[in-house]
N, C-alpha and C positions, 0 to 999 in steps of 0.2 A: 479467625480474620486472614485470608487469606489471597494477596492480590495476584495478577495478572495484570501489564503493562502490554498495550498493544500501540502499534505506530502506523500510523497514516502514511497512506499514497497519495497516486494523483488525482488531482478534484480538489485537492486542500489545500492548493496554494490563493491566493490572494496579495495582496499591497499590502505594504508594511510591513507583512508577514518576522517577527523575530527579531523588529527592531527593539520594542518595549525592555524582552525579556535581556540585546546582549544593553541596556542602556541603568540596568538596576539588577542584573549580576553578572560579575567581573567573571566569572565560570563560562556562563554562556557566551559573553562577548570571547572565550579565547576559541572557543572553537565556529566562532566566522571566520578568526582571524588564520586561522589553521584549516579552516574551509579557503579563505581565498591564496593560503602560500598553495594548499596543494594544487590548485587551478591554475594558478597564475594570471587571475583575474578577478576585479574585487566583487564574488557573487554576495558579500553582505549586503554593497550599496545595490542593487537591480534585485536583493530578497527588502532591502528597506524602501527604496524609491523608486523601481519599476524599471524601465514602463512596465506597465504590463502585458505590452503583446511581444518584448523581451519574453520577459518571463512566463509564458505560457507556454518559448518555442520546448516541445519536452528535455534536451538537453538540455536544458539552464533551472525549468521547474522539476526533475528527479531529486541533481545534486543541491535546489537550495530546500525544499519540502525539508529533504532528510539533514543539511546542516541544522536547520529551524529543530526538528527534532530532535536530535541530539544536544544542542544548546538548553532545550526545556527538561532535556533528563539526567545533564550538567547543575545546572538551575536548582536539580531534585535534590540530587546531590548535595549540593553544599549546605540546601537547608536542611539536612535529616532526613529524609521522609526513606519510610522501612524500604528495602529493597524487595524484586519481587520475587513472588515464587516463581512464578513462568515467565513466558514473555510468545508476542507475534505480535507481526507486522503484515497489513494486507500489501499485499503485491510489491510496491515498492520499496512498503514499509518493514516486509522480511532485511533488507538490507538492514534498516535500524535497526532492529529487534538485534539483529548479530553484532554490533556494535555497539550495544548494551550489555549483551552480553558478554564481548570481550574476546571475539572469534575473528572478528574483522577489525581491521583501525578504520578510523574516520577519515586517512588521507585517502587509501586505498578505498571505501566509501565509496569517496564524494568524485572520485578519479572513472568509477566504473560505473557509475549510476549513470556519469556523466555518458561516459560510450553510449551504456545502452538502449539511452532516451537517442539516440544519434542510433544506432543500430533500430530499433523499436524503428522507428520512422522512412527510415531507405531501405526497410523490408517488403513496403507496400507505397506503390506509388500512391500521393493525395488524388482522391476519391473514387479507389478500387475499391477499398474497404470502408466496413460502418461497423457502426454499435446500437445495443439499442436497449435501454432498459424496461421489461418485463418487468411488473406487477399486479397483485390477482389471480395467477395463476401454478399450477404448478410444476414442479420441476416435468415428472412426466411428462406432464399435456404441452412446456415445452421441449424436452427432450424430442416427440413425439411432432414437433411441426418446424423442428428446425430441421429435421430429415429431410421431412414433407417439402422445403420449399429450396432445400441445397440442390435439386434438378442439378447433380453431376460441379456445384461450388462447394463452399466453404461454409456454412450455419452451424452453428454450436454455443450451448453454453460457457462464456467466457468467469463469469463472477457468479457464483452462488454463493447473494451477500445472506440472503433469512427465507423463511418461509414464504414469505410475499416479497421478495422481489429477486430476482436474476436479469444480467445484461450479459445480449448474448451477442454473438460476433462471426463476422465475417466477409462476403463479399461483397459491394452495399447491393445488388442485386438481389441476391437471395436474400439479407435481413429485409429488405422492404417489401420483400412476398412474407418473408414471415411474419412480420406486422400487420402485414391485415389478416393472412390469417389468426395472430394471434387476438387480434382486435375482435375477426366475426364467431372462433370459440368462446369470449363469455369475458377474455383478460380487463381485470377494469381500468390499468391503465399501459399502453406502453408508449416509450417515448424513444423519439432517434435522439443522439447522443451526440454531438460538437465536440468528437476527436478526431485526432490528429492521423490515428491511424488503428487497426481494427485487434487490440492486445488481448493477450493469453489467448488463442484458438493457432490453427497448422499455421494460418502464415505467417506467424512471425516465424518460422523453424528459420530463416533463413541471419534471423538474428539472435540468434539460437547459437545457431554453429558458428557465429562470427566472437558472441558473449564469452564461450564454452572455452574457447580457447585466450581470451584475458583472462576469464578467471581462473586458470591452468596455472598459470604466473603465479599467484596470489596469494597468501598466505594466512590458510581456517586452522586456528585452534583451535582448543575443543571445551565448551561453551560451558561460561563460567552457571550458566543458569537455564534448564529448557528450554523449550522453543518446537511449539505448534507450526508447521512447514505449513505454506500453500496448499501446493500440489498433492498432497499427499492426506493433509492433518491426521498425522501424525508428529510425536513430541521425536526431537533427537537432541542428541547431545554433543554428537561430533561434528571435528572439522570438517574433515571429507564427507558426511553427511551434509553439512551445512554448503559446501560446493556444490553437491549434487542435487541440492532442494534449489539453490535459483539458478541453476540448467535447466531442470525443467520448468521451473513455473512459466520458462515466457511463451512458450506455444501451451501448456494446460490451462485447463480453468482454475482459479483458486476460488477453494472448496473452506470459502470462513466459516462461513454455518455450521460444517460437522467440525473443524477446529476448532471452533467459542463451546460447541457444545460439548465436547471434549475433556474442555478445559472445565466446564462448569460439573462434569461427572467426575474430575478429577479434585472440588472441591474449592474452584476460587467462588471464591464471593464479590470480588470488589476490584471491580477493572477500569485502570486509568491511562487512559489515553493520554498518549506524549506523542504533542508535535500539532501542524497549523489544522483548526478547524473544529468538526464534531458528528464527521460521517461516522468512523465508528461507533460512537456512542449512540447514536442513534438508530443504527442494526441493533446495536446489545438491544437494544430496548424492544426490538419485534424479536430478538431470539428470546429473551429471559424478559420477565418483572420482576423476578426473581432476586438480581445482583441488582449492586450498585456500582452504580459509571461513573464519571471522572474524567476531565478533560481541564490538560494542563498549556494550553498553548501564550501565556502572557502571567506578568508580575499576579495578578489581579487572582487571576486563574488559580498562582500558583497557593496564594494566601489562603482561597476555599478549599482547593485538595487538599493542603494540611490537616484541615482544621479538622475533616471532615474525616480524616482517617486516621487520626489522635482519637 
């Protein structure tokens, strides 16, 4: 058995996340306490109790998901789970994966992702950008239609999640045009997403430039476990490469499908989604039915996953 730990990104948040872990695992509870101290406010209370409208603000969402993911990881370690052979994280989850790899400290990670969320929100005025999920169309057709719909604006793939699901991002008008063109071209389903900004497209370059300055000030140690990056779908081991990957991913598409196929080609046969939700587990079932998928977000799933891996 070769195990890969994968960490979720935005879209995985929900009220009460991490509460069960903190109540049942001292190791998980310590993560939330450390995150609270690092940020200077009670992130744990926001995770456990809400209110939802505050939790959904991207500058709160990002550290909340990261803290919950690392709390789940520390609970796993305390239970004696076998260490992973590979790591990966979807968008924001790449920061969680780097904490898991020993490259980035938890304190630095929760602080920087809070800034990341704010920079991404401020990069594009509300209403100027948009995103849409496309199901049942080939990547080639999506790229062609995005080019046709752009008309001088930005419209491009942002998350290449599986062969059946691609998210596009860009200017709102261009995304609206692409939606109609994709429906006309026979896409099975196209859904405009309720997001606060058009992530992982060139409209995020202002956020990327601001974030790069902050990331340059942080210590990135070489990784204890190899990690597959979002922007290049390539394996990295060095802290230098880790920092560069985090800068590049802000305005680049998340090449999740390629990354997971690479891990499978390297022998990974068990994927453990560490953190809130089951989004990545669902994507993995679209990518390959030959691998085992588990998720850990609460004490019950911790027990179930431990039995499955054993």
